[in-house]
N, C-alpha and C positions, 0 to 999 in steps of 0.2 A: 790642398791649401785653399785660401780664400781668394776669390776673384770679384772685382768690382767692375761692373759694366755700365758705362755712361751712355746717355742718349739725349737728344733734344737741342744740341748746339746748332748754331747757324748764323746767318746774317739777318739783322733786323735794322729798321730805321730808328733814329732817335725818337724817343717817346713811345716806342713800341714795347711789346712784351714777349717774353720767351720763358718756357719752362724746361729745365733740365732735370733728368732723372738719373738715379744711380741705384742699381740692384746688386746686392751682395749675395754670393753663392759659395758653396763649399761646405766643409765640415765645421759648422758654426754652432757653438753652444748658445751664445747670446751676443748681441751687439751693445757695447757700452755707450757708444756715441757715434754719430755720423756727421759729416760736415762737408762744406765746400770751401775750397781755396782757389785763388786765381793768381796768375802770373802774367804780366805784360812784358814784352821785350825790354831787356835792360833793367828790369825791376825785380825785387825780391817777391817770392811767393807770400801772399797774405791771406789771412783768414777772412772769408766772406760771411759765413754763417755756420753755426753748428747746433746740433740738438742732441741732448743726452738721453739715456734710457728712461730717465724720469720725466722727460718732456721739457726740460729747461732749454731755452734758446739763447744764443749769443750772436750778435750781428756786428759787423764793422760799422763804424759811424757813417761811413760814406754811402752805405746801402740801407741804413735803417729807415723804415717807413716806405721803402720801395720794394724790397725783397722780402719774401716769406719762405722760411724753411719748414718743411713738414715731413712726416714719415708714415709709412704703412708697415707696422711691425710684422704683420702676417706675411708680407712679401719681402721683408728685409730690404726695403727700398726707401730712399730719401729723395725728396723733391726740392727744387729751388725755383720758386715762382719769381720772375724778375719783371717788374713793371717800371714804367717811366724810364726806360733805359737811356743812358747817356753815352756819348762816344768814349768817355773815360772808363766805362765798364768793359771795354774791349780787352780781352785777355783769353788765355787758355784757362779753363775752369777744371779743377781737379776734385774728384770725389775722394774723401778720406773716411776711414772707418777704424774704430777701436773695437777689436773683436776678441771675445773669449773663445778659445779653441781647446782642443785636447791638450795642447802643450803650452799654452800661454793664457794668462788671465786678461791681458790687455795688449794684444798684438796690434801693430800699426800697419794698415794696408792702404794702398793708393790705387786709384783708377788711372787710366792712360791719358786722361785729359780730353776735353772737347773745346773746340774753338768757338768763342762767342764774339762776333764782330758787330758793332753798332756804328753804322755809317749810312749816309745818304747815297 
């Protein structure tokens, strides 16, 4: 199956920066899209940023101009560079991938989540 491994979460001060990474592994034919979602306690999970196989990107309005999503296709890895972090960015960040495998054309996979805390 497909596994998503996240790294890079942690504690940062307001105004600081952090980069989280997500590497996909397993029996993968291709990755159609990868993205980052986040969920704060008591709130619904929301899309933060996504990037398609064609390179198109989509950002939540709340992070536009501060966050940048990128990918390394050779490594099946997606990155989220988070700058000018605010306390309201505090959440568990989840990696998501839409993957073509032997048995599906667009399987939906999730990472385990990584905590990002923005506080003094």
